[in-house]
VEXDREN-2710 file (C-alpha; in Angstrom, 1 decimal):
% VEXDREN-2710
k/r/px/py/pz
1/MET/93.6/144.2/141.5
2/SER/93.8/141.7/138.6
3/ARG/95.6/138.5/138.8
4/PHE/98.9/138.6/137.1
5/THR/102.0/136.6/136.3
6/GLN/105.3/138.5/136.0
7/LYS/108.5/137.2/134.6
8/VAL/111.8/138.5/133.1
9/VAL/112.2/137.6/129.5
10/SER/115.8/136.5/129.2
11/SER/116.1/136.5/125.3
12/VAL/114.4/138.9/123.0
13/ASP/113.8/138.3/119.3
14/SER/115.5/140.9/117.2
15/THR/112.4/141.8/115.4
16/THR/110.7/142.9/118.7
17/ALA/113.7/144.3/120.5
18/GLY/112.6/147.9/119.8
19/VAL/108.9/147.2/120.6
20/ALA/108.0/148.8/123.9
21/LEU/104.8/146.8/124.2
22/ARG/103.2/143.7/122.5
23/ILE/100.7/140.9/123.4
24/VAL/102.3/137.6/123.0
25/ALA/99.5/135.2/123.9
26/THR/96.0/134.6/125.2
27/THR/95.4/132.4/128.2
28/THR/92.5/131.0/130.3
29/ASN/92.8/129.9/133.9
30/GLN/91.0/126.6/134.2
31/ASP/90.5/126.9/137.9
32/THR/88.5/130.2/137.7
33/ASP/87.4/130.3/134.0
34/GLN/89.0/133.7/133.6
35/SER/90.8/134.8/130.6
36/PHE/93.8/137.0/130.3
37/LEU/96.3/138.6/127.7
38/GLU/100.0/138.0/128.3
39/VAL/101.7/141.3/127.7
40/GLU/105.5/141.7/127.1
41/TYR/106.9/145.2/127.8
42/LEU/110.2/147.1/128.1
43/THR/111.0/148.2/131.6
44/LEU/112.6/151.4/132.8
45/ASP/115.9/149.5/133.4
46/GLY/116.0/148.1/129.8
47/SER/114.9/144.5/130.6
48/ARG/111.7/142.9/129.2
49/LYS/109.0/141.4/131.4
50/ARG/105.7/139.7/130.9
51/ARG/102.4/140.2/132.9
52/LEU/99.0/138.6/132.7
53/ILE/96.3/141.3/132.5
54/ALA/92.5/140.4/132.5
55/ARG/91.0/140.7/129.1
56/GLU/88.1/142.8/130.2
57/TYR/90.5/145.6/131.3
58/PHE/91.4/146.1/127.6
59/ARG/88.0/147.6/127.1
60/THR/89.4/150.6/129.0
61/PRO/93.0/151.0/127.7
62/THR/93.7/153.5/130.4
63/LYS/93.3/150.8/133.1
64/VAL/95.8/148.7/131.3
65/ALA/98.2/151.6/130.8
66/ASP/98.0/152.4/134.6
67/GLN/98.8/148.8/135.6
68/LEU/101.8/148.8/133.2
69/LEU/103.2/152.1/134.3
70/LYS/102.9/151.1/137.9
71/ALA/104.9/148.0/137.0
72/GLY/107.7/150.0/135.6
73/ALA/106.9/149.8/131.8
74/ARG/108.7/152.2/129.7
75/LEU/105.8/153.8/127.7
76/SER/106.2/157.2/126.0
77/ASN/102.6/157.3/124.8
78/PRO/100.7/154.7/127.1
79/VAL/97.1/154.6/125.8
80/PRO/98.0/154.6/122.0
81/GLU/100.6/152.0/122.6
82/VAL/98.1/149.7/124.4
83/LYS/95.6/150.1/121.7
84/ALA/98.3/149.3/119.1
85/ALA/99.4/146.2/120.8
86/LEU/95.7/145.0/121.1
87/ALA/95.1/145.7/117.3
88/SER/98.2/143.6/116.3
89/SER/97.4/140.7/118.7
90/ASN/95.3/138.5/116.2
91/GLY/96.8/135.1/115.7
92/VAL/98.9/134.9/119.0
93/PRO/99.1/131.5/120.6
94/HIS/96.7/130.4/123.4
95/TYR/97.5/128.4/126.4
96/THR/95.7/127.4/129.7
97/THR/96.9/128.1/133.2
98/THR/96.2/126.6/136.6
99/GLY/97.2/127.4/140.2
100/ARG/97.1/123.7/141.1
101/THR/100.4/121.8/140.7
102/GLY/100.6/118.0/140.2
103/TRP/98.9/115.6/137.8
104/HIS/96.5/116.8/135.2
105/GLN/95.4/113.9/133.2
106/ASP/98.8/112.2/132.1
107/SER/100.8/115.4/132.6
108/PHE/102.4/116.9/135.6
109/VAL/102.4/120.6/136.3
110/LEU/105.4/121.9/138.1
111/PRO/106.0/125.6/139.0
112/THR/108.7/125.8/136.4
113/GLU/107.4/123.6/133.7
114/THR/104.7/121.1/132.6
115/ILE/105.9/117.5/131.8
116/GLY/103.9/115.3/129.5
117/PRO/101.5/115.7/126.6
118/LEU/100.2/119.1/127.9
119/ALA/103.6/120.6/127.9
120/GLY/103.4/124.1/126.3
121/LYS/99.6/124.0/126.6
122/LEU/99.1/124.1/130.4
123/ARG/101.3/126.3/132.7
124/PHE/101.4/127.0/136.3
125/ASP/100.0/130.3/137.4
126/GLY/101.8/131.4/140.6
127/SER/100.2/134.8/140.9
128/LEU/98.2/133.8/144.0
129/ALA/100.7/131.2/145.3
130/PRO/101.5/132.0/148.9
131/ASP/105.0/130.5/148.8
132/PRO/107.4/132.7/146.9
133/ALA/110.2/130.1/147.0
134/LEU/108.1/127.5/145.3
135/GLY/109.8/126.4/142.0
136/MET/113.0/128.5/142.5
137/ARG/116.0/126.7/141.2
138/ALA/119.8/127.0/141.6
139/GLY/122.9/124.8/141.3
140/THR/122.7/121.4/139.9
141/LEU/121.1/118.1/140.8
142/LYS/124.5/116.3/140.7
143/LYS/125.9/118.8/143.4
144/TRP/122.7/118.4/145.5
145/ARG/122.9/114.6/145.5
146/ARG/126.7/114.5/146.1
147/GLY/126.6/117.0/148.9
148/LEU/123.9/115.1/150.7
149/ARG/125.2/111.6/150.3
150/ALA/127.1/111.5/153.7
151/PRO/124.3/113.1/155.7
152/TYR/121.8/110.6/154.2
153/SER/124.0/107.7/155.2
154/LYS/123.7/108.7/158.9
155/SER/120.1/110.0/159.1
156/ASP/116.8/108.1/158.6
157/TYR/115.0/111.4/159.0
158/LEU/116.6/113.0/156.0
159/VAL/115.8/110.0/153.9
160/LEU/112.1/110.4/154.8
161/GLY/112.1/114.1/154.3
162/THR/113.8/114.1/151.0
163/SER/111.3/111.3/149.7
164/LEU/108.2/113.3/150.7
165/ALA/108.1/115.2/147.5
166/ALA/108.3/112.1/145.4
167/ALA/105.8/110.4/147.8
168/SER/103.3/113.2/147.2
169/THR/103.7/112.8/143.4
170/ILE/102.8/109.1/143.4
171/LEU/99.7/109.7/145.4
172/GLY/98.0/110.6/142.1
173/LEU/99.3/107.4/140.5
174/ILE/97.7/105.1/143.0
175/GLY/94.5/106.9/143.4
176/GLU/95.3/107.9/147.0
177/THR/93.6/111.1/148.2
178/GLU/94.7/111.1/151.9
179/GLY/98.1/112.2/152.7
180/ALA/99.7/112.9/156.1
181/ILE/101.9/115.3/158.1
182/PHE/105.0/113.9/159.5
183/HIS/105.7/115.9/162.6
184/LEU/109.2/116.0/163.9
185/HIS/109.1/117.0/167.6
186/GLY/111.7/117.3/170.5
187/LEU/109.8/115.8/173.3
188/SER/110.2/112.3/174.8
189/HIS/106.8/110.9/176.0
190/SER/106.6/108.2/178.6
191/PRO/103.2/107.2/180.0
192/SER/104.9/106.2/183.3
193/ASN/106.7/109.5/184.0
194/GLY/105.0/112.1/181.8
195/VAL/106.9/114.3/179.4
196/THR/110.5/115.0/179.3
197/LYS/111.9/117.9/177.3
198/GLU/114.7/117.1/174.9
199/ASN/117.3/119.5/173.4
200/SER/115.6/121.4/170.7
201/SER/118.8/121.8/168.7
202/SER/118.5/118.4/167.0
203/GLY/118.1/119.3/163.4
204/LYS/114.3/119.2/162.9
205/THR/114.3/122.4/160.9
206/THR/117.1/121.1/158.7
207/VAL/114.9/118.1/157.8
208/GLY/112.2/120.5/156.8
209/ARG/114.5/122.6/154.6
210/VAL/116.0/119.4/152.8
211/THR/112.4/118.3/152.2
212/MET/111.6/121.7/150.5
213/SER/115.0/121.7/148.6
214/ALA/113.5/119.1/146.3
215/ILE/110.9/121.5/145.0
216/GLY/112.4/125.0/145.5
217/ARG/114.5/127.4/147.6
218/ALA/114.9/126.3/151.1
219/ASP/116.3/128.9/153.3
220/LYS/115.1/129.0/156.8
221/ASN/112.8/132.0/156.3
222/ASP/111.3/130.2/153.3
223/LEU/109.6/127.6/155.5
224/MET/106.0/128.6/156.4
225/THR/105.1/128.6/160.1
226/PHE/102.0/127.4/161.9
227/ASP/100.7/131.1/161.9
228/LEU/98.0/130.4/159.2
229/THR/94.4/131.3/158.7
230/GLY/92.1/128.5/157.6
231/ARG/92.0/130.0/154.0
232/GLY/95.7/130.6/153.9
233/ALA/96.3/126.9/154.8
234/GLU/93.9/125.9/152.0
235/GLU/95.8/128.0/149.4
236/LEU/99.1/126.8/150.6
237/CYS/98.1/123.1/150.2
238/PHE/96.5/123.8/146.8
239/ALA/99.7/125.3/145.5
240/HIS/101.6/122.3/146.7
241/ASN/99.3/119.6/145.4
242/HIS/101.3/116.4/144.6
243/LEU/104.5/118.3/145.6
244/THR/105.2/118.5/149.4
245/MET/104.8/121.2/152.1
246/GLY/106.9/122.3/155.1
247/LEU/105.7/124.0/158.2
248/ASP/108.3/125.0/160.8
249/GLU/108.2/125.7/164.5
250/GLU/104.7/125.2/165.7
251/GLY/105.5/127.3/168.8
252/ARG/106.1/130.3/166.7
253/ALA/102.5/130.6/165.6
254/HIS/101.2/133.7/167.2
255/GLY/100.5/136.3/164.6
256/HIS/96.8/135.8/164.1
257/SER/94.1/135.8/166.8
258/SER/92.8/132.5/168.0
259/SER/89.6/133.2/166.1
260/SER/91.3/133.5/162.8
261/ARG/94.2/131.1/163.0
262/ILE/93.5/127.5/162.1
263/SER/93.6/125.3/165.2
264/ALA/96.4/122.7/165.6
265/PHE/93.7/120.1/166.2
266/HIS/92.0/120.6/162.8
267/LEU/95.0/121.4/160.7
268/PRO/96.1/117.6/160.3
269/TYR/92.6/116.7/159.2
270/MET/92.5/119.4/156.6
271/VAL/96.0/118.9/155.2
272/ALA/95.8/115.1/155.1
273/GLY/92.1/115.1/154.0
274/GLY/92.8/117.0/151.0
275/ARG/89.8/119.3/151.0
276/GLY/89.2/122.8/152.4
277/ALA/86.1/124.3/153.8
278/PHE/83.1/123.8/151.5
279/ARG/81.5/127.0/150.5
280/SER/78.1/128.0/149.1
281/ALA/77.8/128.3/145.2
282/LYS/77.4/132.0/145.8
283/ALA/80.6/132.3/147.9
284/ALA/82.5/129.9/145.6
285/ALA/81.8/132.1/142.6
286/ASP/84.3/134.4/143.9
287/PRO/87.7/133.2/142.5
288/ALA/89.4/134.0/145.8
289/LEU/86.8/131.7/147.7
290/ARG/86.6/128.8/145.4
291/ASN/86.6/125.4/146.8
292/LEU/90.0/123.8/146.7
293/THR/91.3/120.2/146.8
294/TRP/94.7/118.6/147.0
295/ALA/96.8/115.5/147.9
296/LEU/100.1/115.7/149.5
297/PHE/102.6/114.7/152.3
298/ALA/103.8/117.4/154.5
299/ILE/106.4/117.8/157.2
300/SER/106.3/119.9/160.2
301/THR/108.4/120.6/163.3
302/GLY/107.9/121.6/166.8
303/GLU/108.7/121.0/170.5
304/ARG/105.7/118.8/170.9
305/PRO/103.0/116.9/168.9
306/LEU/100.5/119.5/167.6
307/ASP/98.0/119.2/170.2
308/GLY/100.5/118.7/173.1
309/ARG/99.6/115.0/173.6
310/ALA/101.3/111.8/172.4
311/VAL/98.9/108.9/173.5
312/ALA/95.4/110.3/174.0
313/ARG/95.0/111.9/170.5
314/PRO/92.1/110.4/168.4
315/GLU/93.2/107.6/166.2
316/GLY/92.1/109.6/163.2
317/GLN/94.5/112.4/164.0
318/GLN/97.3/109.9/164.9
319/VAL/97.3/108.6/161.4
320/ARG/97.0/112.0/159.7
321/GLN/99.6/113.8/161.9
322/ILE/102.3/111.2/162.6
323/ALA/104.4/112.2/165.5
324/LEU/108.1/111.4/165.1
325/PRO/110.3/112.0/168.2
326/VAL/113.9/113.1/167.3
327/PRO/116.8/112.3/169.6
328/SER/118.5/115.1/171.5
329/GLY/121.3/117.0/169.9
330/ALA/123.7/115.4/172.4
331/GLU/122.7/112.0/170.9
332/GLY/123.2/113.2/167.3
333/GLY/119.6/114.5/166.7
334/ILE/118.4/113.7/163.2
335/PHE/121.7/111.9/162.6
336/ASN/120.4/108.9/164.4
337/LEU/122.9/106.4/162.9
338/ILE/126.2/107.9/164.0
339/ASP/128.4/105.3/165.8
340/GLY/130.3/106.4/168.8
341/CYS/129.4/108.3/172.0
342/GLY/129.7/111.6/173.8
343/ASP/131.5/114.5/172.1
344/GLU/132.4/112.3/169.1
345/VAL/128.8/112.0/168.1
346/LEU/128.2/115.7/168.7
347/LEU/131.1/116.7/166.5
348/THR/130.2/114.4/163.7
349/ALA/126.5/115.5/163.8
350/ARG/127.6/119.2/163.6
351/ALA/129.9/118.5/160.6
352/LEU/127.1/116.6/158.7
353/ALA/124.6/119.5/159.6
354/ALA/127.1/122.0/158.2
355/GLN/127.5/120.0/155.0
356/THR/123.7/119.7/154.6
357/GLU/123.3/123.4/155.1
358/GLU/126.0/124.3/152.6
359/THR/124.6/121.9/150.0
360/ILE/121.0/123.0/150.1
361/ALA/122.0/126.8/150.2
362/SER/123.3/126.7/146.7
363/ASN/121.5/123.7/145.1
364/TYR/117.8/123.3/145.1
365/GLY/114.6/123.0/143.1
366/MET/116.0/120.2/140.8
367/ALA/115.1/116.9/142.3
368/LEU/111.3/116.7/141.8
369/GLY/111.5/117.8/138.2
370/ALA/114.0/115.1/137.4
371/PHE/112.0/112.6/139.3
372/VAL/108.7/113.5/137.4
373/SER/110.5/113.3/134.0
374/LYS/111.8/109.8/134.8
375/LEU/108.3/108.9/136.1
376/CYS/106.6/110.1/133.0
377/SER/109.0/108.2/130.7
378/GLU/108.0/104.9/132.2
379/PRO/104.9/102.9/131.3
380/ARG/102.3/104.0/133.9
381/GLU/101.0/100.5/134.3
382/GLU/104.4/99.2/135.2
383/VAL/105.2/102.0/137.5
384/THR/101.9/101.6/139.3
385/ALA/102.4/97.9/139.6
386/ARG/106.0/98.4/141.1
387/ILE/104.6/100.9/143.6
388/ASN/101.8/98.6/144.7
389/LYS/104.2/95.7/145.2
390/SER/106.4/97.9/147.4
391/LEU/103.4/99.0/149.5
392/ALA/102.4/95.3/150.1
393/ALA/105.9/94.2/151.0
394/PHE/106.3/97.0/153.5
395/VAL/103.0/96.5/155.3
396/ARG/103.8/92.7/155.4
397/LYS/107.3/93.6/156.9
398/VAL/106.0/95.7/159.8
399/GLU/103.2/93.1/160.5
400/ALA/100.3/95.5/160.3
401/GLY/97.3/93.3/160.7
402/GLU/94.5/95.4/162.0
403/PRO/92.7/97.9/159.6
404/TRP/94.1/100.9/161.6
405/GLU/97.6/99.5/161.8
406/GLN/97.6/98.9/158.0
407/ARG/96.4/102.5/157.4
408/PHE/99.2/103.9/159.6
409/ALA/101.9/101.7/158.0
410/ARG/100.7/102.5/154.5
411/LYS/101.7/106.2/155.1
412/PHE/105.4/105.0/155.6
413/ALA/105.0/102.4/152.8
414/ILE/104.2/105.1/150.3
415/VAL/107.2/107.1/151.3
416/TYR/109.3/104.0/151.0
417/ALA/107.9/103.2/147.5
418/ALA/108.8/106.8/146.5
419/ALA/112.4/106.5/148.0
420/ALA/112.8/103.1/146.1
421/LEU/111.9/104.9/142.8
422/MET/114.2/107.7/143.6
423/ALA/117.0/105.2/143.9
424/LYS/116.0/103.4/140.8
425/PHE/116.0/106.7/138.8
426/GLY/119.4/107.9/140.2
427/ILE/117.7/111.0/141.7
428/ALA/118.9/110.3/145.4
429/PRO/122.2/108.8/146.5
430/TRP/121.0/105.8/148.3
431/LYS/120.2/102.2/147.5
432/ARG/116.8/100.7/147.8
433/GLY/117.9/98.7/150.8
434/ARG/118.9/101.9/152.6
435/ALA/115.5/103.3/152.0
436/TRP/113.9/100.2/153.3
437/THR/115.9/100.2/156.6
438/ALA/115.2/103.9/157.1
439/LEU/111.4/103.8/156.7
440/VAL/111.0/100.5/158.6
441/ASN/113.0/102.0/161.5
442/LEU/111.0/105.3/161.5
443/HIS/107.7/103.4/161.3
444/ARG/108.8/101.5/164.5
445/ILE/109.8/104.8/166.2
446/ALA/106.5/106.5/165.3
447/ARG/104.3/103.6/166.3
448/SER/106.1/103.1/169.6
449/ALA/105.7/106.7/170.5
450/LEU/101.9/106.0/170.5
451/LEU/102.1/102.9/172.7
452/ASN/101.6/102.8/176.5
453/HIS/104.1/100.0/177.7
454/GLN/102.3/99.5/180.9
455/VAL/99.0/98.7/179.2
456/LEU/100.8/96.5/176.6
457/THR/102.7/94.5/179.3
458/ASP/99.5/94.0/181.5
459/ALA/97.7/92.6/178.4
460/VAL/100.6/90.2/177.7
461/VAL/100.8/89.1/181.4
462/SER/97.1/88.4/181.3
463/LYS/97.5/86.1/178.3
464/LEU/100.5/84.4/179.8
465/ARG/98.6/83.7/183.1
466/LYS/95.7/82.3/181.1
467/ALA/98.0/80.1/179.0
468/VAL/99.6/78.7/182.3
469/ARG/96.2/77.9/183.7
470/GLU/95.2/76.1/180.5
471/GLY/98.3/73.9/180.4
472/GLU/100.1/75.7/177.6
473/PHE/103.4/75.4/179.5
474/PRO/103.8/71.6/180.3
475/VAL/106.5/70.6/182.8
476/VAL/109.6/69.3/181.2
477/LYS/112.4/67.8/183.2
478/LYS/116.0/68.3/182.5
479/GLY/117.2/65.8/180.0
480/ALA/113.8/64.8/178.9
481/SER/112.9/64.7/175.2
482/ILE/109.9/66.5/174.0
483/GLU/107.9/66.3/170.9
484/ALA/106.8/69.4/168.8
485/ASN/103.4/70.6/170.0
486/ASP/101.2/73.7/169.8
487/SER/102.0/74.9/173.3
488/LEU/103.5/78.3/173.9
489/GLY/106.5/76.9/175.8
490/MET/107.5/74.7/178.8
491/THR/108.0/74.8/182.5
492/ARG/111.4/73.8/184.0
493/LYS/113.3/74.3/187.1
494/LEU/116.2/76.6/186.8
495/ASN/118.4/77.7/189.7
496/ARG/115.7/76.3/192.0
497/LYS/113.1/78.5/190.4
498/SER/110.0/77.4/188.4
499/CYS/110.5/79.0/185.1
500/LEU/108.5/79.3/182.0
501/LEU/110.6/78.9/178.8
502/ILE/109.3/80.6/175.7
503/ARG/110.8/81.6/172.4
504/LYS/110.9/85.3/171.6
505/SER/108.8/84.8/168.4
506/ARG/106.0/83.1/170.5
507/ILE/105.8/86.0/173.0
508/GLN/105.9/88.5/170.1
509/SER/102.7/86.9/168.8
510/LEU/101.1/87.9/172.1
511/VAL/101.9/91.7/171.8
512/ARG/99.4/93.8/169.9
513/PRO/100.7/95.6/168.0
514/GLN/103.9/93.7/167.5
515/THR/105.8/97.0/167.3
516/GLY/105.7/97.2/171.1
517/THR/107.5/93.8/171.8
518/GLU/110.7/95.5/172.7
519/MET/108.9/97.8/175.2
520/VAL/107.1/94.8/176.7
521/LEU/110.3/92.8/177.3
522/GLN/111.9/95.8/178.9
523/GLU/108.9/96.2/181.3
524/LEU/108.8/92.4/182.0
525/THR/112.5/92.6/183.0
526/LYS/111.7/95.7/185.2
527/ARG/109.0/93.9/187.0
528/GLY/111.3/90.9/187.7
529/ILE/109.2/88.6/185.5
530/LEU/111.9/88.2/182.8
531/LEU/115.1/86.7/184.0
532/LYS/118.4/87.5/182.3
533/GLY/120.7/84.6/181.5
534/SER/124.1/84.0/183.2
535/ASP/125.8/85.9/180.4
536/GLY/123.6/89.0/181.1
537/LYS/121.6/88.4/177.9
538/ARG/117.8/88.6/177.7
539/THR/117.6/85.0/176.5
540/ALA/119.3/81.9/178.0
541/LEU/120.8/78.8/176.2
542/ILE/118.7/75.8/177.1
543/MET/119.5/72.2/176.0
544/ILE/116.4/70.7/174.4
545/ASN/116.4/67.4/172.5
546/GLY/120.1/67.5/172.4
547/LYS/120.4/71.0/171.0
548/ARG/121.0/74.3/172.6
549/LYS/118.4/77.0/171.9
550/ARG/117.8/80.4/173.1
551/TYR/114.7/80.9/175.3
552/LEU/113.2/83.7/177.3
553/CYS/113.0/82.7/180.9
554/LEU/110.0/83.9/183.0
555/ASP/109.7/83.6/186.7
556/LYS/106.5/81.6/187.1
557/ASN/105.8/82.6/190.7
558/CYS/106.4/86.4/190.0
559/LEU/104.1/86.2/186.9
560/MET/101.3/84.5/188.6
561/HIS/101.1/86.8/191.6
END
């Protein structure tokens, strides 16, 4: 079976309206070096369609005629009509096709159009694309944006999901080849008490559908599942290069045998790494087995992280497949910013979810095209500089110091940079500050999900004990004045207890990574080391040098034993 592209021709030139068959162009697929003739034909129902047929088939007109008749062409005398069309094809235009979306030099190939200098010269060939909804469009961008405005205001998860397509696009601008899968799951992980199941009806699939609505139709059945062979996953990524990809319900992957289905362990490495299996030159000579590359961000959903673990996964996988726990449906699910409690939160979340579903059901496939058009209209050097500035600011904000921490934070930083550009271009209904808050918050959630609060707290306790032994907490009597020094804090009697007073910023400097500070403070309180103030707050007001300042108060005896 030859590769083919088929489309309905909506308008027909009056000079060709009565022609049953004609060749309108020649084309070469740059991925496979195969050439085709684009044939336009009259169908049995009176419409006109186009199809790509391999050029070598025209050496045997009966083969071409058979393909066209099978496709519903209205041909009264098939073979002579094929010969006549071929004879009159001299001088038809030529264009190039590719099955790889995304950046090609300074142009961007979308399923529906090419934006940039190669417009009209390079087109997307979706004949082998495994995603039939890719590039489908309906409604308007204005209605899509307006309908999602309220849901965005209450969901950090929707801001992330919607920004992934734009984030995949800017990977090519900054020379980044490693993407990531953001995996939304419904399990709460605690190193001390194991795994606790959350309500699965929390809106995870809705986030995946909103993500895909930026590039095509986003019905629930349009989302791919994890039931993929290795080659199928490669082709899916290739067709979504510099776009985005959605995988839904990891637990539903059961169609293939374990020997043919790609493993959940290797999937993140392949998707984020941007390269499929490397095949020999002999195997790769087959167009269906050629070596494929891509770069993209993806979103996936499931009841648990892909390999069923949250802490023990290798660091390489943690940064390629980023686990994002979602609150239970009773707590608002993906709508994590709803104020209130109990049934009030649940009712508001349901209303926002219904509004989201209604919006993307009739408005989709517009956002990324509008974003790329704006992107291509800007000087590339200026856009790249703006993106890099956003990346640096984000990494500084989350205080990612160590190389792995920086690599992890950079994934969220790229999504933030894309979200900020979407705000600047008027594509998404949020301000830059809203995008900043959402991505910083989700980075904290994702990073905290990988931390063991017991281990973090033990490390901080060890550092504090060492500091006490080395005199980093000098004794200061009530009413005494002290000079600024480099010590961590001071020792003072409070309510007949010997307490260590330390500013929150100083104890934060002892936590690695600092994202775990809140977890450490909670554990110190649970162990009886951190004492609450008389007002029930975690910090107490202490008079130092005539000024009241807030300090964390640690029970010295409890800490040292």
